[in-house]
C-alpha positions in Angstrom: -143.1 -5.3 -52.1 -139.9 -6.7 -54.1 -138.8 -3.2 -54.6 -139.2 -2.6 -50.8 -137.1 -5.5 -49.9 -134.4 -5.2 -52.7 -133.7 -1.6 -53.3 -132.4 -0.5 -49.9 -129.7 -3.2 -50.4 -128.8 -2.3 -54.0 -128.7 1.5 -53.1 -126.5 0.7 -50.2 -124.0 -1.1 -52.9 -124.5 2.1 -55.0 -123.4 4.5 -52.3 -120.3 2.7 -51.5 -119.5 2.6 -55.2 -120.2 6.1 -55.4 -118.1 7.0 -52.4 -115.4 5.4 -54.3 -115.0 2.8 -51.8 -114.9 0.0 -54.4 -111.4 1.1 -55.0 -110.4 0.5 -51.2 -113.4 -2.3 -50.5 -114.6 -5.3 -52.3 -118.2 -4.2 -52.8 -120.7 -6.9 -54.2 -121.4 -6.5 -57.7 -122.3 -8.5 -60.8 -119.8 -8.5 -63.5 -120.6 -9.7 -67.0 -117.9 -11.6 -68.7 -117.3 -13.8 -71.7 -115.6 -14.0 -75.3 -116.2 -11.6 -77.9 -119.5 -12.3 -79.7 -120.6 -14.6 -77.1 -123.9 -12.7 -76.6 -122.9 -10.4 -73.8 -124.6 -7.3 -75.0 -127.7 -9.2 -76.2 -128.2 -10.6 -72.4 -127.8 -6.7 -71.0 -130.3 -5.7 -73.8 -132.7 -8.3 -72.7 -132.2 -7.1 -69.0 -132.5 -3.5 -69.7 -134.4 -3.1 -72.8 -131.7 -1.0 -74.3 -130.2 -1.9 -77.5 -126.6 -2.1 -76.7 -124.1 -1.4 -79.6 -123.5 -4.8 -81.3 -121.3 -6.2 -83.8 -117.9 -8.4 -84.2 -114.6 -8.0 -82.6 -114.2 -5.7 -79.3 -117.6 -4.0 -79.4 -117.5 -3.2 -75.6 -114.3 -1.2 -75.2 -114.7 -0.1 -71.6 -116.7 -1.3 -68.6 -120.2 -0.1 -68.5 -121.9 0.1 -65.3 -125.7 -0.5 -65.8 -127.8 0.6 -62.8 -131.4 -0.5 -63.5 -134.5 0.5 -61.4 -138.1 -0.7 -62.4 -140.3 2.4 -62.7 -143.5 3.1 -60.5 -146.6 2.7 -62.4 -147.1 5.7 -64.7 -143.3 6.8 -64.3 -141.8 7.4 -67.7 -138.7 5.9 -69.2 -135.7 7.8 -68.2 -131.8 7.5 -68.2 -128.7 9.5 -67.6 -125.2 8.6 -68.5 -121.7 9.6 -67.2 -118.3 8.5 -66.8 -115.8 8.0 -64.1 -113.6 10.6 -65.5 -116.3 13.3 -65.4 -119.2 14.1 -63.1 -121.1 15.6 -66.2 -124.4 13.6 -66.6 -126.0 13.3 -69.8 -130.0 13.1 -69.8 -131.4 10.4 -72.4 -134.9 10.4 -73.7 -135.1 7.0 -75.3 -133.5 3.5 -75.5 -132.2 4.3 -79.0 -130.8 7.5 -77.9 -128.9 5.7 -75.2 -127.2 3.5 -77.6 -125.9 6.5 -79.4 -124.6 8.1 -76.2 -122.9 4.8 -75.1 -121.0 5.0 -78.4 -120.0 8.6 -78.0 -118.8 8.1 -74.4 -116.8 5.0 -75.5 -114.9 7.1 -78.4 -114.0 9.8 -75.7 -112.7 7.5 -73.0 -111.0 5.4 -75.5 -109.9 8.6 -77.7 -110.6 6.6 -80.8 -113.0 4.2 -82.6 -110.8 1.3 -81.9 -109.0 1.9 -78.5 -109.6 0.6 -75.1 -110.1 2.3 -71.7 -110.2 1.0 -67.9 -112.5 4.1 -67.0 -116.4 3.2 -66.9 -119.4 4.5 -68.4 -122.3 4.6 -65.9 -125.8 4.4 -67.1 -128.7 4.9 -64.7 -132.0 3.9 -66.1 -135.4 3.8 -64.9 -137.7 1.8 -66.9 -141.2 -0.3 -66.5 -139.7 -3.4 -68.0 -136.3 -2.8 -66.1 -135.6 -5.0 -63.0 -134.1 -3.6 -59.8 -130.7 -4.7 -60.7 -127.0 -3.5 -61.3 -124.7 -5.1 -63.5 -121.1 -4.4 -65.2 -120.6 -5.3 -68.7 -117.0 -6.0 -69.3 -114.9 -6.0 -72.8 -114.9 -9.6 -74.2 -111.8 -11.7 -73.9 -109.5 -10.6 -76.7 -107.0 -13.3 -78.5 -105.9 -11.3 -81.3 -105.9 -7.7 -82.2 -107.9 -6.7 -85.2 -107.4 -4.0 -87.6 -106.3 -0.7 -86.2 -106.1 -2.2 -82.9 -102.7 -1.8 -80.9 -101.2 -5.5 -79.9 -101.4 -4.1 -76.0 -105.2 -4.3 -76.1 -104.9 -8.0 -75.4 -103.1 -7.8 -72.0 -105.1 -4.4 -71.1 -108.4 -6.3 -71.5 -107.1 -9.5 -69.6 -105.9 -7.2 -66.8 -109.4 -5.4 -66.4 -111.1 -8.9 -66.5 -108.6 -10.3 -63.9 -109.0 -7.4 -61.6 -112.8 -7.9 -61.5 -112.3 -11.7 -61.2 -110.0 -11.5 -58.2 -112.3 -9.3 -56.3 -113.8 -11.7 -53.8 -117.4 -10.2 -53.7 -117.8 -10.1 -57.1 -120.4 -12.3 -58.8 -119.0 -13.6 -62.1 -121.8 -13.8 -64.9 -120.2 -16.2 -67.2 -121.9 -15.6 -70.7 -121.5 -18.8 -73.0 -122.5 -19.6 -76.3 -124.6 -23.0 -76.2 -123.3 -23.9 -79.6 -119.5 -24.0 -78.1 -117.9 -26.7 -76.5 -118.0 -26.1 -72.8 -114.4 -27.6 -72.3 -112.9 -24.7 -74.5 -114.6 -21.8 -72.6 -112.2 -19.6 -71.5 -114.1 -17.7 -69.1 -115.2 -20.7 -67.0 -111.7 -21.8 -66.7 -110.4 -18.2 -65.5 -113.3 -18.1 -63.1 -112.5 -21.7 -61.6 -109.0 -20.1 -60.7 -110.4 -17.6 -58.6 -113.6 -19.4 -57.6 -112.7 -22.9 -57.5 -115.9 -24.2 -55.5 -118.0 -22.1 -58.0 -119.8 -20.3 -55.3 -120.1 -16.8 -57.0 -120.1 -17.9 -60.6 -123.4 -18.2 -62.5 -123.3 -19.6 -66.1 -125.5 -18.0 -68.9 -126.0 -20.0 -72.0 -126.9 -18.0 -75.0 -127.7 -18.6 -78.9 -129.7 -21.8 -78.2 -131.1 -21.5 -81.8 -127.5 -22.3 -83.1 -127.2 -25.6 -81.3 -126.3 -28.3 -83.7 -128.6 -31.4 -84.2 -127.5 -34.1 -81.9 -125.6 -31.8 -79.5 -128.7 -31.2 -77.1 -127.6 -33.9 -74.7 -124.2 -32.1 -74.3 -126.0 -28.8 -73.7 -128.4 -30.5 -71.3 -125.4 -32.0 -69.2 -124.4 -28.2 -68.6 -127.7 -27.1 -68.0 -128.2 -29.7 -65.3 -124.9 -28.8 -63.7 -123.4 -32.2 -64.7 -120.7 -31.0 -67.0 -118.4 -27.8 -65.5 -120.9 -27.8 -62.3 -121.3 -24.4 -60.5 -123.0 -23.9 -57.2 -125.3 -21.0 -58.6 -126.0 -23.1 -61.8 -126.7 -22.4 -65.3 -129.7 -20.4 -67.0 -130.4 -20.6 -70.6 -131.6 -17.6 -72.7 -132.5 -16.7 -76.2 -132.1 -13.3 -77.2 -133.6 -11.1 -79.9 -132.1 -11.9 -83.3 -130.8 -9.2 -85.6 -133.7 -9.7 -87.8 -136.1 -9.3 -84.7 -134.4 -6.0 -83.7 -134.9 -4.5 -87.4 -138.6 -5.7 -87.3 -139.0 -3.7 -83.9 -139.7 -6.5 -81.7 -140.7 -4.9 -78.2 -139.1 -6.3 -75.0 -142.3 -7.9 -73.9 -142.8 -9.7 -77.3 -139.1 -10.9 -76.9 -139.7 -12.4 -73.7 -142.9 -13.9 -75.0 -141.0 -15.4 -78.1 -138.3 -16.6 -75.9 -140.3 -18.7 -73.6 -142.4 -19.9 -77.0 -139.0 -21.0 -78.2 -138.2 -23.3 -75.3 -141.9 -24.5 -74.5 -141.7 -25.6 -78.3 -138.5 -27.1 -78.4 -138.4 -30.9 -78.8 -135.6 -31.2 -76.3 -136.0 -28.2 -73.8 -139.5 -28.4 -73.4 -139.3 -31.4 -70.9 -136.8 -29.5 -68.7 -137.9 -27.6 -65.7 -138.7 -24.2 -67.1 -137.0 -22.2 -64.4 -133.9 -22.9 -66.1 -134.8 -20.8 -69.1 -135.5 -17.1 -70.0 -134.4 -13.7 -69.2 -137.1 -13.3 -66.6 -135.8 -16.4 -64.4 -132.1 -15.0 -65.0 -133.3 -11.5 -63.9 -134.8 -13.2 -60.6 -131.9 -15.1 -59.9 -129.6 -12.5 -60.3 -131.3 -10.1 -58.1 -131.9 -12.6 -55.2 -128.2 -13.3 -55.7 -126.6 -9.9 -55.7 -128.9 -8.8 -52.7 -128.0 -12.0 -50.7 -124.7 -11.4 -51.3 -124.8 -7.8 -50.1 -126.6 -8.9 -46.9 -124.1 -11.5 -46.2 -121.1 -9.2 -46.7 -122.6 -6.5 -44.8 -121.1 -7.1 -41.4 -117.5 -8.1 -43.0 -117.6 -5.0 -44.9 -118.6 -2.8 -42.1 -115.8 -4.2 -40.2 -113.3 -3.3 -42.9 -114.7 0.3 -43.2 -114.3 0.6 -39.8 -110.8 -0.7 -39.5 -109.9 1.6 -42.4 -111.8 4.3 -40.8 -110.0 3.9 -37.4 -106.5 4.0 -39.3 -107.5 7.0 -41.2 -108.3 8.8 -37.9 -105.3 7.7 -36.3 -103.1 9.3 -39.0 -105.4 12.2 -39.2 -104.8 12.9 -35.7 -101.2 12.9 -35.9 -101.5 15.6 -38.8 -103.9 17.6 -37.0 -102.6 21.2 -36.1 -103.0 22.6 -32.6 -104.4 25.8 -33.6 -104.1 28.8 -36.1 -100.8 30.5 -37.0 -101.9 33.5 -39.2 -101.1 36.4 -36.8 -97.9 36.9 -34.6 -100.0 36.6 -31.5 -101.4 33.2 -33.0 -98.0 31.9 -33.8 -96.7 32.9 -30.5 -99.5 31.1 -28.5 -99.2 28.1 -30.9 -95.7 27.8 -30.0 -96.5 27.9 -26.3 -99.1 25.2 -26.7 -96.7 23.1 -28.8 -93.8 23.5 -26.4 -96.0 22.7 -23.4 -97.3 19.5 -25.3 -93.9 18.4 -26.2 -92.4 19.0 -22.6 -95.3 17.2 -20.9 -94.8 14.0 -23.3 -90.7 14.3 -22.7 -90.8 14.6 -19.1 -93.1 11.4 -19.1 -90.5 9.7 -21.3 -87.8 10.5 -19.3 -89.5 9.4 -16.1 -90.8 6.4 -17.5 -94.3 7.3 -16.4 -96.3 6.2 -20.0 -99.9 7.2 -19.6 -100.5 9.2 -22.7 -101.6 7.1 -25.6 -99.0 8.6 -28.1 -96.2 6.9 -25.7 -98.2 3.8 -25.1 -98.7 3.1 -28.6 -95.1 4.1 -29.8 -92.5 1.8 -28.0 -89.6 4.0 -29.5 -90.7 6.9 -27.4 -90.2 5.0 -24.2 -87.1 6.7 -23.1 -86.4 5.3 -19.8 -87.4 1.7 -21.1 -84.8 2.0 -23.8 -82.2 3.5 -21.1 -82.4 0.5 -19.1 -80.8 -1.5 -21.9 -78.2 0.9 -22.0 -77.8 0.4 -18.1 -77.9 -3.3 -18.7 -75.2 -3.2 -21.6 -72.9 -1.2 -19.2 -73.1 -3.6 -16.5 -72.3 -6.6 -19.1 -69.4 -4.5 -20.4 -68.1 -3.8 -16.7 -68.4 -7.3 -15.7 -66.4 -8.6 -19.0 -63.6 -6.6 -17.8 -63.1 -8.6 -14.7 -59.8 -10.7 -14.3 -60.3 -14.5 -13.5 -59.2 -14.2 -10.1 -59.6 -18.0 -9.2 -57.5 -19.2 -12.1 -54.3 -20.6 -11.1 -52.6 -18.9 -13.9 -53.9 -15.7 -12.8 -52.4 -16.3 -9.2 -49.3 -17.5 -10.5 -49.0 -14.1 -12.8 -50.0 -12.2 -9.4 -47.3 -13.7 -7.4 -44.7 -12.8 -10.0 -45.8 -9.3 -10.1 -45.9 -9.0 -6.5 -42.2 -10.2 -6.4 -41.3 -7.5 -8.8 -43.0 -4.8 -6.6 -41.5 -6.2 -3.2 -39.8 -3.5 -1.5 -38.9 -3.3 2.3 -41.7 -5.3 3.4 -40.9 -8.0 5.9 -41.6 -11.6 4.9 -45.1 -12.6 5.3 -46.5 -9.1 5.0 -48.4 -7.7 1.6 -47.6 -4.9 0.0 -50.7 -2.2 0.1 -49.0 -0.4 -2.8 -49.2 -3.6 -4.8 -53.1 -3.6 -4.2 -53.5 -0.2 -5.1 -51.6 -0.5 -8.5 -53.4 -3.7 -9.4 -57.0 -2.1 -8.5 -56.2 1.0 -10.3 -55.2 -1.2 -13.4 -58.4 -3.2 -13.1 -60.6 0.1 -12.8 -58.9 1.8 -15.8 -60.5 -0.9 -18.1 -63.9 0.5 -16.8 -63.3 3.7 -19.0 -64.1 2.3 -22.4 -67.7 0.8 -21.4 -68.4 4.0 -19.5 -67.4 6.4 -22.6 -69.6 4.0 -24.6 -72.6 4.0 -22.4 -72.6 8.0 -22.4 -72.6 8.0 -26.2 -75.6 5.7 -26.4 -77.5 7.6 -23.9 -76.7 10.8 -25.9 -77.7 9.2 -29.3 -80.8 7.5 -27.6 -82.1 10.7 -26.0 -81.7 12.7 -29.2 -83.6 10.0 -31.1 -86.6 10.3 -28.7 -86.5 13.9 -28.7 -86.6 13.9 -32.5 -89.3 11.3 -33.0 -91.2 13.1 -30.3 -91.4 16.5 -31.9 -92.1 14.9 -35.4 -95.2 13.1 -33.8 -96.2 16.5 -32.3 -95.6 18.8 -34.8 -95.6 16.6 -37.9 -96.8 19.3 -40.2 -94.2 21.9 -39.2 -90.6 20.7 -40.8 -88.9 24.1 -39.9 -90.1 24.0 -36.4 -89.2 20.2 -36.0 -85.7 20.9 -37.4 -85.2 23.8 -34.8 -86.2 21.7 -31.8 -84.1 18.8 -33.0 -81.0 21.3 -33.2 -81.7 22.5 -29.8 -81.9 19.0 -28.3 -78.7 18.0 -30.3 -76.8 21.1 -28.8 -78.0 20.4 -25.1 -77.2 16.8 -25.4 -73.7 17.6 -26.9 -73.0 19.6 -23.8 -74.7 17.2 -21.5 -72.5 14.2 -22.9 -69.2 16.2 -22.2 -70.5 17.0 -18.8 -71.6 13.4 -18.1 -68.3 12.2 -19.2 -66.2 14.6 -16.8 -68.5 13.2 -14.0 -67.6 9.8 -14.9 -64.0 10.2 -15.4 -64.1 11.9 -11.8 -65.7 9.0 -10.2 -63.2 6.6 -11.9 -60.5 8.6 -10.5 -62.1 8.4 -6.9 -62.5 4.5 -7.4 -58.8 4.2 -7.9 -58.4 5.3 -4.3 -60.0 2.3 -2.7 -62.4 3.1 0.3 -65.4 1.5 1.8 -67.2 1.9 5.1 -69.4 -1.1 4.9 -68.8 -4.7 6.1 -69.2 -6.1 2.5 -65.7 -6.3 1.7 -64.6 -8.0 5.2 -67.6 -10.6 4.8 -66.7 -11.0 1.1 -63.2 -11.8 1.9 -63.9 -14.1 4.7 -66.4 -15.8 2.4 -63.9 -16.5 -0.4 -61.2 -17.6 2.1 -63.9 -20.1 3.7 -64.8 -21.2 0.4 -61.3 -22.0 -0.6 -60.7 -23.6 2.6 -63.9 -26.0 2.0 -62.7 -26.6 -1.3 -59.3 -27.9 0.1 -60.8 -30.1 2.4 -63.1 -31.5 -0.2 -60.1 -32.3 -2.6 -58.3 -33.9 0.2 -61.0 -36.4 1.1 -61.4 -37.0 -2.6 -57.6 -37.8 -2.9 -57.6 -40.2 0.2 -57.5 -43.8 -0.8 -60.4 -45.8 -0.4 -58.6 -48.8 0.7 -57.5 -47.5 3.8 -58.2 -50.2 6.5 -58.7 -47.7 9.2 -59.8 -44.1 10.0 -56.5 -43.2 11.3 -54.6 -44.0 8.1 -57.3 -41.9 6.1 -57.2 -39.0 8.5 -53.4 -38.8 8.3 -53.4 -38.5 4.5 -56.3 -35.9 4.6 -54.3 -33.9 7.3 -50.9 -34.0 5.1 -53.0 -32.8 2.2 -54.7 -30.1 4.1 -51.1 -29.0 5.7 -49.6 -29.0 2.1 -52.4 -26.5 1.2 -52.2 -24.6 4.1 -48.4 -23.9 3.4 -48.9 -23.0 -0.2 -51.8 -20.6 0.6 -50.8 -19.0 4.1 -47.3 -19.8 4.3 -44.5 -17.1 4.1 -44.0 -17.1 0.3 -44.9 -15.6 -2.8 -47.5 -18.0 -3.8 -49.3 -17.9 -0.4 -49.3 -14.0 -0.7 -50.6 -14.0 -4.2 -53.4 -16.6 -3.3 -54.6 -14.2 -0.3 -54.2 -11.1 -2.6 -56.3 -12.6 -5.2 -59.3 -13.0 -2.6 -58.8 -9.5 -1.4 -58.7 -8.2 -5.2 -61.7 -9.9 -5.9 -63.6 -8.8 -3.1 -62.9 -5.3 -3.4 -63.5 -5.6 -7.4 -67.0 -6.6 -7.0 -68.0 -4.1 -4.4 -66.4 -1.3 -6.4 -67.8 -2.5 -9.7 -71.4 -2.6 -8.2 -70.9 0.9 -6.7 -69.6 2.2 -9.9 -72.3 0.8 -12.2 -75.0 2.2 -9.8 -73.5 5.7 -9.7 -72.9 5.7 -13.5 -76.5 4.7 -14.3 -77.8 7.6 -12.1 -75.3 10.0 -13.6 -76.2 9.1 -17.0 -80.1 9.5 -16.0 -79.5 13.0 -14.4 -76.8 14.5 -16.5 -78.2 13.6 -20.0 -81.9 12.6 -19.7 -82.6 15.3 -16.8 -80.6 17.8 -18.3 -82.5 17.5 -21.5 -86.0 18.1 -20.0 -84.6 20.9 -18.0 -82.8 22.7 -20.8 -85.1 22.2 -23.5 -88.1 24.1 -22.1 -85.8 27.0 -21.4 -84.4 27.0 -25.0 -87.5 26.6 -26.6 -89.6 29.2 -24.9 -87.0 31.7 -26.3 -88.4 31.2 -29.5 -91.6 32.8 -28.7 -90.0 36.2 -28.7 -88.3 35.7 -32.2 -91.1 36.7 -34.6 -88.9 36.2 -37.7 -88.3 32.4 -36.9 -91.7 32.1 -35.6 -93.1 33.1 -39.1 -90.8 30.1 -40.7 -91.7 27.6 -37.9 -95.4 27.4 -38.9 -95.0 27.2 -42.4 -96.8 23.9 -43.1 -95.3 21.0 -45.2 -97.0 21.0 -48.5 -97.0 17.2 -48.7 -98.5 17.0 -45.0 -101.3 19.6 -46.0 -102.0 17.6 -49.3 -102.0 14.3 -47.3 -104.5 15.8 -44.6 -106.7 16.9 -47.2 -106.7 13.5 -48.8 -107.4 11.9 -45.4 -110.3 14.1 -44.6 -111.8 13.4 -47.7 -111.4 9.5 -47.2 -112.5 9.8 -43.6 -115.7 11.6 -44.8 -116.6 8.9 -47.2 -115.7 6.1 -44.9 -118.1 7.8 -42.4 -120.7 8.0 -44.6 -120.4 4.4 -45.9 -120.5 3.3 -42.1 -123.4 5.5 -41.3 -125.3 4.0 -44.4 -124.1 0.3 -43.5 -125.3 1.3 -39.8 -128.6 2.6 -41.0 -129.5 -0.4 -43.0 -128.2 -2.8 -40.3 -130.3 -0.9 -37.7 -133.4 -1.4 -39.8 -132.7 -5.2 -40.0 -132.3 -5.5 -36.2 -135.5 -3.6 -35.8 -137.5 -5.9 -38.3 -135.7 -9.2 -36.9 -135.1 -8.3 -33.6 -131.7 -8.6 -32.1 -130.3 -11.6 -30.3 -128.8 -11.4 -26.9 -125.3 -12.5 -26.6 -123.5 -13.1 -23.0 -119.9 -12.7 -22.9 -117.5 -12.8 -19.9 -114.6 -10.5 -20.0 -111.5 -10.0 -17.9 -111.1 -6.3 -16.8 -107.5 -5.2 -18.0 -105.5 -2.2 -16.8 -107.0 -0.2 -19.8 -110.6 -1.6 -19.1 -112.4 -4.0 -21.7 -110.7 -2.5 -24.7 -113.9 -1.2 -26.6 -114.6 2.2 -28.4 -118.2 3.1 -27.5 -120.5 5.7 -29.2 -123.9 6.8 -28.2 -126.5 6.2 -30.8 -130.1 6.7 -30.0 -129.4 6.6 -26.3 -127.7 3.2 -26.5 -124.3 2.2 -26.0 -122.8 0.8 -29.3 -119.5 -0.9 -30.0 -117.7 1.0 -32.9 -114.3 -0.4 -32.5 -111.5 -1.8 -30.3 -108.8 0.4 -28.5 -105.3 -0.1 -29.3 -103.5 -1.8 -26.8 -99.8 -1.4 -25.3 -97.1 -3.8 -26.7 -97.7 -7.5 -25.2 -101.4 -6.8 -24.4 -104.3 -8.3 -26.3 -107.6 -6.6 -26.5 -110.0 -8.2 -23.8 -112.9 -7.3 -25.4 -112.2 -8.5 -28.8 -110.7 -11.8 -27.5 -114.0 -12.4 -25.7 -115.9 -12.2 -28.9 -117.5 -9.0 -28.9 -118.3 -7.6 -32.6 -118.5 -4.1 -33.8 -122.2 -2.9 -33.8 -122.9 -5.1 -30.6 -125.2 -2.9 -28.2 -124.4 -3.0 -24.3 -127.7 -4.2 -22.7 -126.5 -5.5 -19.4 -123.1 -5.2 -17.4 -123.0 -7.8 -14.5 -126.6 -8.3 -14.6 -127.4 -4.7 -14.3 -129.5 -3.1 -17.2 -128.0 -0.3 -19.1 -130.9 2.2 -19.7 -128.6 4.9 -21.3 -125.2 5.7 -22.6 -124.4 7.7 -19.3 -125.8 4.7 -17.4 -123.5 2.4 -19.3 -120.4 4.8 -18.5 -121.3 4.3 -14.7 -121.1 0.7 -15.0 -117.9 0.4 -16.8 -116.3 2.9 -14.4 -117.3 0.5 -11.5 -115.5 -2.4 -13.0 -112.0 -3.3 -11.1 -108.8 -4.1 -13.1 -108.2 -8.0 -13.0 -112.1 -8.7 -12.3 -114.2 -10.9 -14.6 -117.4 -9.2 -16.0 -120.4 -10.5 -17.5 -121.7 -8.4 -20.4 -125.0 -8.9 -22.4 -125.0 -7.8 -25.8 -127.8 -7.2 -28.3 -126.4 -8.4 -31.7 -127.9 -8.1 -35.3 -129.3 -11.5 -36.7 -127.2 -12.5 -39.7 -130.2 -13.5 -41.9 -130.2 -13.3 -45.8 -133.4 -13.3 -47.9 
């Protein structure tokens, strides 16, 4: 019964390690740590029945992963050993032979009799006396290098131990000699740094027969979790002595001897027996490891699914669109890629962002980025406007008008002066226009380049060819666009308008100036006037002065009126120019890119020599794709393994219904769904456009949830669920009932 409950969880952890996921995912495991000669090997020996190599100094010189499984009745003892650097498995016929194999593999990994290695020995053991348990034996903490050892071994061992300590799902089995002062135990200090609350550290006290007389109370304080308390507590064991080993004491006899020792000890016999013995330690460790695996199943699954989604996304970008082995296949592939490229490019230019590639990559949204160029052009044009209402400007204008006066009669303004002034102001638009044209060319080339890199990531020669085509098209388009803008600037220098804006704006400016003059006149009138007549006379005099200055037959008056007309026409012309310039930039650069690009790229389909080079894949990309495929397969297997054991728990324990209200967004509820056993299961969350959060994730949906109802309607099948989801309206609030696994532990 114990095997049935325990083994699936232990096998799951082993599957994750065997898939090399322990390098990307912290997998629950028990790591045995302690000082050299603290009794680590003896503890492992007591757990497994295998006489691990003993001695002084650094006996364990590489990690040993010990996978123990209890044999069925009548099943013989068996073991196989291997290393992480070689898949070759060495069958072993007896515990004694296993000791020799471990020593031999250690020397193979360390390349000497004194060296050290971070690679691991893996021992799989089946025995009637072994528990269902997996532990990792790490080298003891080294303080000084012994004869024949390099001084670097100290740092190498420390780095290895710290690497295991820092893994948040690793259970720390701290082996501590009972005859040592607990305050000086290094491994407990290191464990407290990464596990300050002691929630994943269990202490094992060894060598109780070496406790000095009178020191039992100190040991009891530790055993009772008073000194150096740990949430998982302490267990004391008495391992076989060297003499007992030489006498051939069996595992069963050693365990009986151990319990006799504690039962007959004058101090320890009064203590709860569950705190003593290798049997109790084994039971505690098994429950602890399985519980930890159960507790971490959902978080680990989420991590694996997140990694899997990331790998799939990257792999999709590296996927080939087809074979390119024959001329016909290469020609077909070029047409396919060009069609895909042009479809996306047209969407980028038109600002129609429906494809996921563009939605998830803001740099490809050409029209959105072009709007920034348009806005900057408008800002630069506006910055060239003179301060028409500044008295200094009006004064300067009057001087210039005097210098340009010809045969005009007094009181008449020169139309020629207006033309000259407005032409001067429009000349200032050349520079902003030239900058905008250059910006649009650079921007369009950037998007065209990024897009072909995303679509033809594996084909560097093809990417460079398409980029070259785009660059040449845009260089010509830039010149054409600049010519068009220059032509428009030239036309703007010949003032013209057929609408009423100019007249209305001039009248408004004149009225505003008159209203301002009236306001100032009243503000200047003396508040002490005894009669309305006196106040009126003062205001009238002020307005007469203003009228003579602005409407009299003099240079100042002409300049005042000219500034109003110039301001009105400048605003009209600048608005017209900005709108037309933006349309020309859109048409002559972005529009030309789409039209010419398609024509130029299809020409390549008839050039077999170029086609042969186009589809030579980038070696780094090919290697990366293989690496990602391998990683995807490992993650998929791990995900399936966790899903299977999760489903088994749900079946045995029954899922719990969870009701959530989700706001339906423009892209639905944001869930990635899969059909499993006819049900609709949440397997991830969709990527959203910038500025949008995922509605399903925000509402509290979890990966692994099964959709049971939508708005009170039962979801009987995956197809049924699709119909319900399609019926949801954007902006509406939908009520979902999910079936969720109960997160319980042993």
